[in-house]
N, C-alpha and C positions, 0 to 999 in steps of 0.2 A: 487050798493049795498045800501041797506038800513042802516041808521045809527044804528038803534037798533040791526039789526042782526049783524053787526060788531062787537059791542061791546060784544055781547053774544059768537060769535066766539073766541074772544081773550080771555075772562074768561074761556071758555071751554079748551082752548090750555094750559093755566096756570095751570089749575086742572090736565091735563093729564101730563104735565111736573113733577108736584110735585108727581103725583103716579109713574112716572117712576123712579125719584129720590128715591122714598121710596122703590120702589121693587128693584132697584140696591144696596141700603144700606143694606137691609134684606138678598140679595144673598150674598153679601161679608162676613155678620157675619155667614151665614151657612157654607160658603166655609171655613172661618177660623176655626170655630168650628169642622168642619169635618176633617180637618187637624190635629187639635190638639188631637182630639179622635183617628185618626189613628196613631199617633206618640205614644200616651200612650198605645195603644193596642199592637204596635210593641215592645216597649220596655218591656212591661209586659210579652209578650211571650218569649222574648229572655231570660229574667230573670228565668222565671218558666220552661223553656225547657232547660236552659243551665244545663250540668252535674256539672259544679263547683259550681253551686248555691247550691247543694244539698249535697256536702261533706264537711266535717270538717277535715282540715288537723291536724293531730295529731303532737305534738312537738315531735322531736327527743329525745330517750332516752339518747343519747350519745352525748355530746357536740362536735361541731367540733374541731379536733386536731390542735393544733398551734405548735407543737413542732418542733424546730429547732435544729439541729446538726451541730455545727460548726467543723472544722477540729480538731481531736483530738491533746493533746499536751501532749508529754512524760515528765514524772516527775522523771525518773530514767536514769541511765546511763547502759551502756553494756547490751541493749535488755530489758529493763524493759517495762512492759505495759503500755499504756497511758489511761487518762482519758477522760471524756466527760462532756459537760453541756447542760441542758434541760430546756426550758421554758414552763409551762402549762398554759391553758387558763385563770386560775385566776391571771396571773402574778407572781407566785411562781417560783422561779428559785432554782435549786438544782445543785450543782456539786460535783462529786466524782471522787477522784483520786485513783488509785491503782498500787501497785509496786509488782510484782509477780517474783519469782524465781522457779527454779526446785528444788523442796524439800522443800522450805520454802516460806510463804507468808505474807505479810504484807499490810493492806490497811487501809486508813483513809478517812473518810467524812467530808467535811468542812461544818460545820454549824456555825462557827465562827473561830477567831483567836485561836492558842495554841502555848505555847512554851515550851520549855524542851528539852528532848532527843529525837533523831530521829532514827528510825531505818531503815537503808538502806541496800538493797541487790538487787542484778540482777543476771540474769543468763547468762551464756556465754560459755557452756561447752556441751560436749557430755554426754549422760546418764542422770540420774536423782539420786538425793540423798535425803534421809530425815534425821531427827534428830535421828533415830532409826538405820541408816545404816552408818552415819559418823563414820570414825574411826581415822581420823587425821584432824588438823586445823592447816593451816598456814597463817601467818599474816605478811603482807608487807607494808612497808612504812607508818606505822601509828604513828604520832607525838602527844606527849603530855602525856598521861598516858594510859596505858593497864592494864586492870585486867581480869583474867581469872578465873572464878569460875565455879561449877558444877551445872546442872540443864538442862532442855529443851534447845535445840540449838536455840540461839538468839544473835542477835549482836545489841547492842545498843551505840549510839554515837551521839554527838553533832555536828559531820563533817560528809561530805559526804564520804561514803565507798561503796565498791561494793563487792558482794559476788559471787563466781563462783564455780563451782563443776567439779572435775576431779576423775571420779570413785567414791570411797568412801572418798576422800578428798575435804574439804572445803578451799578454798583460799580467803581471806579477804585483799582486796587491799585498801590502803590509798593514800594520796598525802603527799608530803614533803612539799608542801605550806600550809597546813591546821594544825593547832594545836587545839587538844580538848580531851576530856576525852571519853575513850571507854571501855565499858565492854562487854566481851565475855562470854556467857554461854555454856558450854559444856556438852553433855549427857555422862553417863557411857561407852557408846561404844567407845569413843575417848580413843586412847591409845598414841597418838603422837601429841605434840604441838610443832609448829616451829614458832619462832618470829625473823624476820630478817630486816635489814635495817630500823631499826626504831631509831627515835630520841625521846625516851621517856622513862619514869619510868615504870617498869615492875613488876606487882604483880601477882602471880599466887598461888592460893590455891585449889588443886585438890588432891583426894584420888583414883582415877581410872588410871590417865595417868601413863605410865610406861617409856616414852622417852620425854625429855623436852630439847628443844633448844632455849636460849634466847639471842640474840646479839642486842645490843643496843650502842647509843653514848650519851654522855651528860646526862647520867640517871642513877638510881639505879635500882637494880634488887632484888626482894624477891621471894623466891620459898620455899613453904611450902607443902610437899607431903608425905604421908606414903605409897604411891604406885610406885613412881618413882625410878627406878633402874639405868637409865641412864640420866645425867644432864651435859648440856653445857651452861655455862653462860659467857657472855663476855661484858665488857662496859669499856668506856673511860670516865674519869671525874666523876666517880661514885663508888658507893660501893655494894658489894653483901652480902645478909643474905641468909642462906641456913638452912632449918630444915627438914632433910630426915630421913627416917627409916632405911633401909637397903641397899643402892646403891650399885652397883658394879663398876659403872663408873663414875666419877665426874671430870670435867675440869672448873676451873674458872680463867679467866683472867681480871683483872682490872687496871686501872690506877688512881692515885689521889684519892684513895678510899679504904676504910677498907673492909676485908672479915671476915665475921662470919659465921662459919661452924658447925652446930650441928647434929650430927648422933647417932641415937638410938642404933645401933649396925653395927660393921663393921667385916666381914668374909670373904674376898676374893675381889678381884678386885684392882682397882687403884683410889687414890684421888690425885689431882693436884690443888693446889691454889697457883696462883701467882698475885702480885699486886706491885706497886711501890707508894712510898709516902703515904703508908697506912698500919695499923697493920693488923695482922692476928690472929684470934681467932678460935682455933681447939678445939672441945670439943666431946669426946666420952666415953662411960662407961669403966670401968676397965675390963669389960668382953670381950671387943673386942679384935680382932687378927690384930695387926698393926706392920708395921716396917716403922719408921720416919726417914726423912731426911729433915732437916729445914736450911734455909740459910738466913742471913740478912747482910746488910752493914749499918754502922751508926745507929745501933739498937742494941737489946739484944733478946735473946731467954731464955724463962722460961717454966718448966713443973712441973706438979705435979701428973702425971701418974706413975705408977710403972714400968718404962722403965728399959730393962735389956741390957747390952751390950753397955752402953751409951758411946759415944765420944763426948765431948764438947770442942770446941776450941774457946776461948776468948768470950764465950757466943754469938756468931755469926755463929757459925757451930755447928750443933748438929745431931747426928744419935743415933738410939736406936730402940728396938722392944719390944713387948709386947704379949704373948699368942701365940707365934709361929710366928708372923709376916704374916699373909695370905693377908693382905692388904697393898699395896704399898702406902705410904703417903708421897707426896713431897709439902713443904712449902716453899715459897721464896718472899722476899720483900726487899725493900731498903728504907733507911732513916726512918724505922720504926721498931717495935717490933713484936716479935711471942710469943704466949702463946698457950701452949699444956696443955690441962686439961681434 
């Protein structure tokens, strides 16, 4: 081979190699560009033809509920209803408690703490009663002080009480271990009140009730009524005050306390006032018809009424009558005096 020809061939081979390299690089660029274009087109197509890309989800008009209801907890005794607690989405918490009875209902919503009297009642009886159908009220085992007044039926106390119903009778039950102040409001339909087994001072002011029984220990009794015709009062270590209109049956027994009994008129029936270590003050108008029998020991008997047929023995035993003696009056005490006016 000639030297000039070899040199030419080598140069031509170099040119060809550079062309091949150039063509290879260009092919690579074209291939990469084609892949990118295809990818962009594919992504754009998916976005353009996807249903989700053309719809706007509207926000829900009702926020999702996060209410929780824990097990109810009862706030009353003898069958009272229970309360519940709920929490809304805003984080506010509300608590409501209710205590219901057959015939009466009391409820409270706790938005803060409160103090004072508490109305407590619960149901545990057959039938139903309302303040318009209750004719009798019985109070058992209530200690402290008891006040009976007129109005719509309601029980207010700062101790826990329960109220049940038996026909038209409302029974209010307390506990001998709790001492407090209790006020019971009774409607005009109530004609009978019975308070028993109580260790309390008892105050009754009512002009609708016809029959009253008040039995307590270590407490005083005061009864004011223009309507009561039958009254029974019994206490130990306490006194009794009566202001009655025209009763036909009165029985009072006390110990270590005085008895003060005032009657607007007496025209039949019987009155018995007995105490020990306490004076008896009996007062009635001169128009009343009474027959009196009074007795004391270690004390004296005095009278200002115009009695007739009087027998007075040492100022400790006295009998006498006035206006025919239609009402039998018996007065008895020991270690104290009796005044008949």
